[in-house]
N, CA, C and O atoms as a DFTB+ gen file, in Angstrom:
592 C
 N C O
     1  1     -96.614     -20.948      74.719
     2  2     -95.538     -20.729      73.535
     3  2     -97.180     -21.288      72.305
     4  3     -97.951     -22.215      72.553
     5  1     -97.223     -20.557      71.346
     6  2     -98.174     -20.902      70.226
     7  2     -98.192     -22.634      69.714
     8  3     -97.263     -23.235      70.253
     9  1     -98.603     -23.064      69.275
    10  2     -98.815     -24.275      68.708
    11  2     -98.090     -24.034      67.440
    12  3     -97.111     -24.698      67.099
    13  1     -98.444     -23.361      66.964
    14  2     -97.690     -22.691      65.238
    15  2     -95.734     -22.539      65.748
    16  3     -94.807     -22.953      65.052
    17  1     -95.678     -22.247      66.317
    18  2     -94.030     -22.334      66.958
    19  2     -93.548     -23.534      67.100
    20  3     -92.483     -23.882      66.591
    21  1     -94.317     -24.313      67.837
    22  2     -93.731     -26.001      67.765
    23  2     -93.617     -26.361      66.383
    24  3     -92.595     -26.839      65.892
    25  1     -94.885     -26.080      65.638
    26  2     -95.330     -27.080      64.514
    27  2     -94.077     -26.296      63.376
    28  3     -93.620     -26.972      62.454
    29  1     -93.685     -25.027      63.559
    30  2     -92.889     -24.529      62.494
    31  2     -91.542     -25.357      62.639
    32  3     -90.999     -25.867      61.659
    33  1     -91.017     -25.462      63.989
    34  2     -89.712     -25.825      64.469
    35  2     -89.499     -27.330      63.898
    36  3     -88.469     -27.852      63.472
    37  1     -91.249     -28.032      64.072
    38  2     -91.178     -29.605      63.854
    39  2     -90.897     -29.504      62.302
    40  3     -90.025     -30.124      61.694
    41  1     -91.562     -28.842      61.919
    42  2     -91.025     -28.799      59.978
    43  2     -89.651     -28.444      59.746
    44  3     -88.931     -28.943      58.881
    45  1     -89.303     -27.473      60.642
    46  2     -87.893     -26.581      60.048
    47  2     -86.954     -28.064      60.241
    48  3     -86.111     -28.446      59.430
    49  1     -87.353     -28.818      61.592
    50  2     -86.181     -29.643      61.949
    51  2     -86.353     -31.216      60.570
    52  3     -85.306     -31.761      60.221
    53  1     -87.219     -31.536      60.194
    54  2     -88.045     -32.481      58.987
    55  2     -87.122     -32.107      58.248
    56  3     -86.286     -32.997      58.094
    57  1     -86.837     -30.905      57.565
    58  2     -86.345     -30.475      56.645
    59  2     -85.084     -30.680      56.582
    60  3     -84.575     -31.274      55.631
    61  1     -84.258     -30.113      57.809
    62  2     -83.028     -30.284      58.184
    63  2     -82.777     -31.977      58.049
    64  3     -81.897     -32.354      57.275
    65  1     -83.605     -33.030      58.853
    66  2     -83.801     -34.295      58.428
    67  2     -83.254     -34.602      57.236
    68  3     -82.154     -35.077      56.956
    69  1     -84.195     -34.258      56.553
    70  2     -83.847     -34.481      55.182
    71  2     -82.865     -34.664      54.307
    72  3     -82.697     -35.519      53.436
    73  1     -82.001     -33.407      54.781
    74  2     -80.958     -33.080      54.240
    75  2     -79.638     -34.216      55.204
    76  3     -78.933     -35.112      54.741
    77  1     -79.691     -33.920      56.015
    78  2     -78.571     -34.878      56.709
    79  2     -78.541     -36.232      56.844
    80  3     -77.532     -36.937      56.845
    81  1     -79.689     -36.582      56.960
    82  2     -79.689     -38.076      56.848
    83  2     -79.837     -39.068      58.192
    84  3     -79.964     -40.291      58.153
    85  1     -79.808     -38.580      58.885
    86  2     -79.864     -38.884      60.336
    87  2     -81.674     -39.256      60.786
    88  3     -82.545     -39.184      59.919
    89  1     -82.004     -39.651      62.274
    90  2     -83.029     -40.322      62.550
    91  2     -82.983     -39.403      63.529
    92  3     -84.080     -38.864      63.675
    93  1     -81.846     -38.867      64.522
    94  2     -81.736     -37.819      64.998
    95  2     -83.031     -36.262      65.332
    96  3     -83.731     -36.029      66.317
    97  1     -82.906     -35.695      64.354
    98  2     -83.587     -34.815      64.032
    99  2     -84.884     -35.015      64.097
   100  3     -85.597     -34.241      64.735
   101  1     -85.655     -36.678      63.081
   102  2     -86.607     -36.805      62.993
   103  2     -87.083     -36.766      64.701
   104  3     -87.792     -35.785      64.925
   105  1     -86.885     -37.446      65.659
   106  2     -87.083     -37.898      66.778
   107  2     -87.089     -36.319      67.563
   108  3     -87.347     -36.294      68.766
   109  1     -86.877     -35.378      67.030
   110  2     -86.861     -34.073      67.992
   111  2     -87.770     -33.515      66.623
   112  3     -87.804     -32.288      66.716
   113  1     -88.537     -33.982      65.358
   114  2     -89.392     -33.471      64.850
   115  2     -90.287     -33.744      65.658
   116  3     -90.847     -33.006      66.468
   117  1     -90.469     -35.087      65.388
   118  2     -91.720     -35.758      66.734
   119  2     -92.014     -34.960      68.283
   120  3     -93.141     -34.654      68.671
   121  1     -91.120     -34.783      68.818
   122  2     -91.381     -34.481      69.875
   123  2     -91.721     -32.915      69.718
   124  3     -92.341     -32.506      70.700
   125  1     -91.483     -31.940      68.751
   126  2     -91.765     -31.028      68.508
   127  2     -93.344     -31.084      68.470
   128  3     -94.198     -30.758      69.295
   129  1     -93.406     -31.614      67.213
   130  2     -95.317     -31.696      66.572
   131  2     -96.172     -32.562      68.310
   132  3     -97.344     -32.559      68.687
   133  1     -95.067     -33.102      68.860
   134  2     -95.631     -33.186      70.320
   135  2     -96.160     -32.407      71.247
   136  3     -97.345     -32.379      71.581
   137  1     -95.258     -31.753      71.678
   138  2     -95.403     -30.253      71.919
   139  2     -96.577     -29.137      71.351
   140  3     -97.374     -28.525      72.063
   141  1     -96.478     -29.071      70.207
   142  2     -97.423     -28.783      69.041
   143  2     -99.107     -29.010      69.761
   144  3     -99.849     -28.183      70.291
   145  1     -99.263     -30.293      69.538
   146  2     -99.995     -30.861      70.097
   147  2    -100.783     -30.551      71.797
   148  3    -101.971     -30.354      72.053
   149  1    -100.077     -30.585      72.350
   150  2     -99.932     -29.897      73.501
   151  2    -100.495     -28.662      73.932
   152  3    -101.322     -28.524      74.833
   153  1     -99.908     -27.640      73.117
   154  2    -100.551     -26.223      72.971
   155  2    -101.594     -26.198      72.287
   156  3    -102.280     -25.259      72.692
   157  1    -102.073     -26.716      71.480
   158  2    -103.175     -26.871      70.997
   159  2    -104.517     -27.198      71.908
   160  3    -105.649     -26.808      71.621
   161  1    -104.215     -27.879      72.899
   162  2    -105.031     -27.598      73.887
   163  2    -105.401     -27.064      74.927
   164  3    -106.230     -27.236      75.820
   165  1    -104.236     -26.041      74.492
   166  2    -104.158     -24.903      75.987
   167  2    -103.745     -24.909      77.408
   168  3    -104.161     -24.360      78.428
   169  1    -102.435     -26.012      77.012
   170  2    -101.605     -26.687      78.394
   171  2    -100.642     -25.815      78.394
   172  3    -100.170     -25.195      77.441
   173  1    -100.236     -25.779      80.014
   174  2     -98.897     -24.777      80.018
   175  2     -97.752     -25.127      79.613
   176  3     -97.177     -26.215      79.626
   177  1     -97.512     -24.290      79.314
   178  2     -95.444     -24.311      78.770
   179  2     -94.963     -25.739      79.125
   180  3     -94.578     -26.650      78.392
   181  1     -95.113     -25.655      80.603
   182  2     -94.395     -27.219      81.345
   183  2     -94.853     -28.165      80.706
   184  3     -94.142     -29.071      80.272
   185  1     -96.323     -28.093      80.525
   186  2     -96.680     -29.420      80.091
   187  2     -96.359     -29.908      78.300
   188  3     -96.263     -31.042      77.832
   189  1     -96.275     -28.829      77.745
   190  2     -95.642     -28.601      76.307
   191  2     -94.346     -28.969      76.571
   192  3     -94.020     -29.893      75.825
   193  1     -93.339     -28.584      77.432
   194  2     -92.077     -29.127      77.664
   195  2     -92.143     -30.407      77.744
   196  3     -91.522     -31.137      76.972
   197  1     -92.869     -30.821      78.646
   198  2     -92.573     -32.369      79.178
   199  2     -93.070     -33.512      77.905
   200  3     -92.500     -34.600      77.825
   201  1     -94.058     -33.169      77.052
   202  2     -94.511     -33.535      75.742
   203  2     -93.581     -33.753      74.686
   204  3     -93.498     -34.635      73.831
   205  1     -92.729     -32.487      75.011
   206  2     -91.059     -32.322      74.001
   207  2     -90.199     -33.585      74.401
   208  3     -89.869     -34.513      73.663
   209  1     -89.958     -33.436      75.524
   210  2     -88.941     -34.215      76.276
   211  2     -89.338     -35.705      75.888
   212  3     -88.740     -36.544      75.215
   213  1     -90.434     -35.734      76.481
   214  2     -90.554     -37.527      76.962
   215  2     -90.837     -37.627      75.430
   216  3     -89.958     -38.408      75.066
   217  1     -91.549     -37.291      74.338
   218  2     -91.314     -38.142      72.750
   219  2     -90.389     -38.255      72.305
   220  3     -90.032     -39.364      71.906
   221  1     -89.354     -36.797      72.145
   222  2     -87.896     -37.104      71.827
   223  2     -87.108     -38.284      72.339
   224  3     -86.280     -38.831      71.610
   225  1     -87.434     -38.857      74.074
   226  2     -86.296     -39.341      74.567
   227  2     -86.908     -41.076      74.518
   228  3     -86.131     -42.023      74.386
   229  1     -88.068     -41.202      74.619
   230  2     -88.796     -42.072      74.174
   231  2     -88.364     -42.949      72.372
   232  3     -88.225     -44.135      72.073
   233  1     -88.298     -41.985      71.752
   234  2     -88.059     -42.172      70.411
   235  2     -86.450     -42.831      69.991
   236  3     -86.114     -43.702      69.188
   237  1     -85.481     -41.747      71.182
   238  2     -84.342     -41.758      71.125
   239  2     -83.738     -43.289      71.901
   240  3     -82.671     -43.807      71.570
   241  1     -84.545     -43.780      72.836
   242  2     -84.144     -44.978      73.664
   243  2     -85.208     -46.235      72.092
   244  3     -84.826     -47.221      71.462
   245  1     -85.773     -45.902      72.088
   246  2     -86.277     -47.139      70.595
   247  2     -85.318     -46.709      69.310
   248  3     -85.729     -47.245      68.281
   249  1     -84.734     -46.296      69.207
   250  2     -84.065     -45.966      67.962
   251  2     -82.369     -46.631      68.373
   252  3     -81.641     -47.255      67.602
   253  1     -82.073     -46.251      69.835
   254  2     -81.002     -46.868      70.629
   255  2     -81.146     -48.620      70.607
   256  3     -80.335     -49.390      70.092
   257  1     -82.102     -48.897      71.144
   258  2     -82.155     -50.014      70.785
   259  2     -82.439     -50.737      69.790
   260  3     -82.412     -51.949      70.002
   261  1     -82.703     -50.395      68.772
   262  2     -82.871     -50.986      67.275
   263  2     -81.407     -50.897      66.958
   264  3     -81.033     -51.877      66.314
   265  1     -80.816     -50.346      67.118
   266  2     -79.177     -50.654      66.991
   267  2     -78.658     -51.284      67.471
   268  3     -77.880     -52.043      66.893
   269  1     -78.849     -51.280      68.882
   270  2     -78.196     -52.489      69.530
   271  2     -78.707     -54.389      69.167
   272  3     -78.140     -55.481      69.179
   273  1     -79.917     -53.917      68.915
   274  2     -80.284     -55.167      68.249
   275  2     -79.509     -55.650      67.122
   276  3     -78.825     -56.672      67.157
   277  1     -79.669     -54.694      65.875
   278  2     -78.656     -55.049      64.719
   279  2     -77.405     -55.047      65.142
   280  3     -76.902     -56.017      64.576
   281  1     -76.721     -54.617      65.699
   282  2     -75.191     -54.936      66.028
   283  2     -74.809     -56.675      66.606
   284  3     -73.853     -57.396      66.319
   285  1     -76.116     -56.945      67.599
   286  2     -76.415     -58.230      68.363
   287  2     -76.549     -59.344      67.064
   288  3     -75.610     -60.091      66.789
   289  1     -77.650     -59.354      66.416
   290  2     -77.329     -60.226      65.229
   291  2     -76.554     -60.290      64.436
   292  3     -76.686     -61.329      63.789
   293  1     -75.500     -59.496      64.017
   294  2     -74.079     -60.062      63.453
   295  2     -74.110     -60.898      62.592
   296  3     -73.265     -61.779      62.437
   297  1     -74.989     -60.740      61.998
   298  2     -75.264     -61.666      60.290
   299  2     -73.849     -61.251      59.122
   300  3     -73.684     -60.252      58.421
   301  1     -73.232     -62.149      59.253
   302  2     -72.271     -62.220      57.932
   303  2     -72.835     -62.087      56.576
   304  3     -73.755     -62.851      56.287
   305  1     -72.328     -61.033      55.492
   306  2     -72.952     -60.940      54.084
   307  2     -73.263     -62.508      53.690
   308  3     -74.268     -62.664      52.996
   309  1     -72.632     -63.513      53.994
   310  2     -72.545     -64.856      53.315
   311  2     -73.861     -65.556      53.478
   312  3     -74.299     -66.430      52.730
   313  1     -74.544     -64.975      54.741
   314  2     -75.549     -65.379      55.106
   315  2     -76.895     -64.719      55.435
   316  3     -77.841     -64.963      56.184
   317  1     -76.502     -63.606      54.386
   318  2     -77.974     -62.452      54.623
   319  2     -78.426     -62.603      52.900
   320  3     -77.858     -62.460      51.817
   321  1     -79.622     -62.930      53.327
   322  2     -80.500     -63.275      52.079
   323  2     -80.341     -61.766      50.842
   324  3     -80.040     -61.916      49.658
   325  1     -80.562     -60.720      51.348
   326  2     -80.354     -59.365      50.387
   327  2     -79.021     -59.191      49.760
   328  3     -78.895     -58.238      48.992
   329  1     -77.726     -60.189      50.034
   330  2     -76.508     -60.278      49.377
   331  2     -76.413     -61.161      48.581
   332  3     -76.162     -60.921      47.400
   333  1     -76.594     -62.404      49.056
   334  2     -76.634     -64.046      48.413
   335  2     -77.888     -64.060      48.196
   336  3     -78.743     -63.541      48.913
   337  1     -78.085     -64.755      47.028
   338  2     -79.554     -64.999      46.690
   339  2     -79.557     -66.473      46.509
   340  3     -80.622     -67.039      46.260
   341  1     -78.538     -67.084      46.606
   342  2     -78.854     -68.218      47.194
   343  2     -79.507     -68.847      48.592
   344  3     -80.102     -69.924      48.547
   345  1     -79.347     -68.045      49.939
   346  2     -79.924     -68.035      50.749
   347  2     -81.264     -68.882      50.555
   348  3     -81.971     -68.711      49.561
   349  1     -81.525     -69.654      51.394
   350  2     -83.439     -69.642      51.586
   351  2     -83.632     -71.237      50.562
   352  3     -84.258     -72.244      50.892
   353  1     -82.766     -70.962      49.126
   354  2     -82.938     -71.941      48.302
   355  2     -82.783     -73.797      48.662
   356  3     -81.801     -74.420      49.063
   357  1     -84.225     -74.296      48.313
   358  2     -84.093     -75.730      48.708
   359  2     -82.912     -76.555      48.120
   360  3     -82.373     -75.878      47.245
   361  1     -82.315     -77.750      48.270
   362  2     -81.300     -78.577      48.127
   363  2     -81.667     -79.861      48.227
   364  3     -81.589     -80.209      49.405
   365  1     -82.064     -80.798      47.462
   366  2     -81.959     -82.242      47.583
   367  2     -80.674     -83.168      48.249
   368  3     -79.782     -83.282      47.408
   369  1     -80.402     -83.744      49.329
   370  2     -79.441     -84.637      49.702
   371  2     -80.054     -85.723      49.398
   372  3     -81.208     -85.942      49.768
   373  1     -79.327     -86.577      48.652
   374  2     -79.263     -88.381      48.372
   375  2     -78.771     -89.135      49.344
   376  3     -79.325     -90.213      49.561
   377  1     -77.630     -88.736      50.135
   378  2     -76.970     -89.392      50.698
   379  2     -75.382     -88.109      51.856
   380  3     -74.828     -87.093      51.435
   381  1     -75.231     -88.640      52.912
   382  2     -74.568     -87.657      53.458
   383  2     -73.107     -88.609      53.784
   384  3     -73.140     -89.625      54.477
   385  1     -71.770     -88.032      53.106
   386  2     -70.777     -88.272      53.892
   387  2     -70.168     -88.114      55.095
   388  3     -70.406     -86.960      55.449
   389  1     -69.309     -88.837      56.153
   390  2     -68.946     -88.338      57.573
   391  2     -68.892     -87.400      57.216
   392  3     -69.033     -86.809      56.145
   393  1     -68.585     -87.139      58.515
   394  2     -67.929     -85.369      58.997
   395  2     -69.103     -84.735      58.630
   396  3     -68.858     -83.530      58.691
   397  1     -70.209     -84.902      58.292
   398  2     -71.768     -84.277      57.668
   399  2     -71.083     -83.452      56.457
   400  3     -71.143     -82.228      56.573
   401  1     -70.562     -83.869      55.530
   402  2     -70.134     -83.292      53.953
   403  2     -71.177     -83.923      52.957
   404  3     -71.867     -84.809      53.463
   405  1     -71.380     -83.680      51.855
   406  2     -72.161     -84.438      50.556
   407  2     -71.823     -83.242      49.470
   408  3     -71.400     -82.129      49.783
   409  1     -72.060     -83.640      48.302
   410  2     -72.574     -83.169      47.574
   411  2     -73.848     -82.706      46.913
   412  3     -74.614     -83.666      46.824
   413  1     -74.357     -81.619      46.423
   414  2     -75.431     -81.209      45.762
   415  2     -75.972     -80.877      44.473
   416  3     -75.248     -80.177      43.764
   417  1     -76.868     -81.159      44.105
   418  2     -77.125     -80.393      42.600
   419  2     -77.960     -79.362      42.821
   420  3     -79.107     -79.558      43.223
   421  1     -77.369     -77.875      42.528
   422  2     -78.146     -76.411      43.060
   423  2     -77.724     -75.683      41.789
   424  3     -76.520     -75.539      41.573
   425  1     -78.743     -75.156      40.826
   426  2     -78.280     -74.371      39.489
   427  2     -77.748     -74.867      38.740
   428  3     -77.014     -74.292      37.937
   429  1     -77.998     -76.319      38.785
   430  2     -77.439     -76.705      37.177
   431  2     -75.727     -77.189      37.756
   432  3     -75.083     -77.933      37.016
   433  1     -75.336     -76.892      38.583
   434  2     -74.146     -77.455      39.194
   435  2     -73.789     -78.147      40.217
   436  3     -74.319     -77.782      41.266
   437  1     -72.889     -79.249      40.307
   438  2     -72.736     -79.943      41.421
   439  2     -71.690     -79.139      42.489
   440  3     -70.572     -78.820      42.084
   441  1     -72.194     -78.770      44.133
   442  2     -71.791     -78.134      45.010
   443  2     -71.253     -79.178      45.710
   444  3     -71.483     -80.381      45.592
   445  1     -70.259     -78.402      46.704
   446  2     -69.847     -79.297      47.746
   447  2     -70.792     -78.276      49.021
   448  3     -70.990     -77.061      49.018
   449  1     -71.293     -79.471      50.165
   450  2     -72.074     -79.116      51.077
   451  2     -71.918     -79.554      52.423
   452  3     -71.310     -80.623      52.484
   453  1     -72.314     -79.020      53.672
   454  2     -71.827     -79.547      54.604
   455  2     -73.222     -78.707      55.383
   456  3     -73.872     -77.696      55.112
   457  1     -73.253     -79.760      56.496
   458  2     -74.206     -79.599      57.461
   459  2     -74.012     -78.269      58.063
   460  3     -72.857     -77.843      58.054
   461  1     -75.012     -77.473      58.630
   462  2     -75.007     -76.100      59.431
   463  2     -74.319     -77.104      60.842
   464  3     -74.667     -78.221      61.226
   465  1     -73.391     -76.312      61.296
   466  2     -72.783     -76.610      62.997
   467  2     -74.098     -75.815      63.971
   468  3     -73.846     -75.979      65.165
   469  1     -74.844     -75.359      63.848
   470  2     -75.928     -74.906      64.574
   471  2     -77.019     -76.424      64.620
   472  3     -77.703     -76.683      65.611
   473  1     -76.997     -77.258      63.419
   474  2     -78.129     -78.426      63.730
   475  2     -77.639     -79.578      64.351
   476  3     -76.607     -80.164      64.025
   477  1     -78.398     -79.887      65.248
   478  2     -78.346     -81.127      66.231
   479  2     -78.749     -82.243      66.018
   480  3     -78.284     -83.176      66.672
   481  1     -80.049     -82.524      64.721
   482  2     -80.404     -83.669      64.532
   483  2     -79.077     -84.124      63.327
   484  3     -78.278     -83.391      62.744
   485  1     -79.281     -85.809      63.264
   486  2     -78.058     -86.171      62.604
   487  2     -78.386     -86.151      61.223
   488  3     -79.584     -86.409      61.111
   489  1     -77.976     -86.005      60.386
   490  2     -77.782     -85.618      58.999
   491  2     -78.389     -87.139      58.007
   492  3     -77.783     -88.180      57.753
   493  1     -79.424     -86.820      57.732
   494  2     -80.412     -87.980      57.210
   495  2     -80.579     -87.491      55.720
   496  3     -80.198     -86.334      55.541
   497  1     -81.163     -88.264      54.427
   498  2     -80.993     -87.817      53.091
   499  2     -82.293     -87.206      53.334
   500  3     -83.033     -87.773      54.138
   501  1     -82.702     -86.094      52.741
   502  2     -83.983     -85.356      52.658
   503  2     -83.725     -84.052      51.698
   504  3     -82.862     -84.033      50.821
   505  1     -84.575     -83.007      51.991
   506  2     -84.662     -82.122      51.463
   507  2     -84.129     -80.610      52.506
   508  3     -84.844     -80.267      53.447
   509  1     -83.212     -80.066      52.270
   510  2     -82.305     -79.042      52.822
   511  2     -82.352     -77.677      52.354
   512  3     -82.577     -77.494      51.158
   513  1     -82.113     -76.364      53.382
   514  2     -82.113     -75.117      52.692
   515  2     -80.493     -74.615      53.100
   516  3     -79.732     -75.090      53.944
   517  1     -80.365     -73.866      52.482
   518  2     -78.873     -73.000      51.961
   519  2     -78.838     -72.071      53.355
   520  3     -79.387     -70.969      53.343
   521  1     -78.313     -72.459      54.293
   522  2     -78.383     -70.830      55.259
   523  2     -76.924     -69.906      55.049
   524  3     -77.093     -68.703      55.247
   525  1     -76.062     -70.162      54.818
   526  2     -75.083     -69.704      54.378
   527  2     -73.856     -70.136      53.140
   528  3     -74.015     -71.182      52.510
   529  1     -73.096     -69.573      52.968
   530  2     -72.232     -70.007      51.770
   531  2     -70.911     -69.771      52.543
   532  3     -70.787     -68.576      52.813
   533  1     -69.983     -70.465      52.941
   534  2     -68.682     -70.367      53.182
   535  2     -67.492     -70.982      51.323
   536  3     -67.434     -72.032      50.683
   537  1     -67.063     -70.117      51.237
   538  2     -66.131     -69.955      50.251
   539  2     -66.864     -70.893      49.123
   540  3     -67.934     -70.345      48.860
   541  1     -66.743     -71.823      48.525
   542  2     -67.389     -72.984      47.419
   543  2     -68.195     -74.094      48.482
   544  3     -68.612     -75.219      48.205
   545  1     -68.223     -73.764      49.067
   546  2     -69.316     -74.881      50.185
   547  2     -70.460     -74.321      51.091
   548  3     -70.403     -73.748      52.179
   549  1     -71.706     -74.731      50.155
   550  2     -73.208     -74.312      50.991
   551  2     -73.046     -74.836      52.466
   552  3     -72.180     -75.603      52.887
   553  1     -73.968     -74.307      53.079
   554  2     -73.913     -74.779      54.649
   555  2     -75.498     -75.383      54.242
   556  3     -75.911     -75.493      53.087
   557  1     -76.047     -75.638      55.135
   558  2     -77.092     -76.460      55.038
   559  2     -78.151     -76.991      56.297
   560  3     -77.683     -77.743      57.152
   561  1     -79.182     -76.689      56.352
   562  2     -79.996     -76.912      57.577
   563  2     -80.927     -77.825      57.013
   564  3     -80.913     -77.947      55.789
   565  1     -81.784     -78.531      57.726
   566  2     -83.033     -79.728      57.162
   567  2     -84.001     -78.309      57.042
   568  3     -84.025     -77.202      57.580
   569  1     -84.651     -78.926      56.169
   570  2     -86.698     -77.967      56.438
   571  2     -87.125     -78.496      57.592
   572  3     -87.196     -79.685      57.903
   573  1     -87.438     -77.434      58.277
   574  2     -88.110     -77.391      59.114
   575  2     -90.237     -78.203      58.724
   576  3     -91.125     -77.599      58.123
   577  1     -90.301     -79.217      59.172
   578  2     -91.510     -79.476      59.077
   579  2     -92.936     -79.064      59.721
   580  3     -92.979     -79.350      60.918
   581  1     -93.680     -78.684      59.405
   582  2     -95.197     -78.317      59.666
   583  2     -95.900     -78.989      60.306
   584  3     -96.754     -79.640      59.704
   585  1     -95.793     -79.101      61.993
   586  2     -96.550     -80.139      62.392
   587  2     -98.201     -79.340      62.631
   588  3     -98.620     -78.270      63.072
   589  1     -98.507     -80.020      62.311
   590  2    -100.173     -79.955      62.864
   591  2    -100.905     -80.414      63.621
   592  3    -102.075     -80.034      63.657
């Protein structure tokens, strides 16, 4: 096949991809462009098809792996910095009450706060990072000190 046929089909897939909004046609387009590149070097049709299939399948596997990792992370909206702008902000804790509870001043308002269940260290006064928001309670984790 002529390289221009491969490139033309790849361009058509890119146009269809822009209309559909999925990444699958983008992977097919990349495979078609790879086959066109192989055709540019005058390799056989079998090499062109192999280039098309290999690039498309590798892209599909990478896309699927990314989707699995995204599902595996399973972040809630309350701990996502893109949804909740308080995540990552620093607060000062002067004292901890029993059961890992305290009150902190954040944005000019006194908030209830609790120590994150993922923290294994004892709750000590100091600076903490907001890692989640559960209802009206800030979930805190200690600020990691940079050890040199």
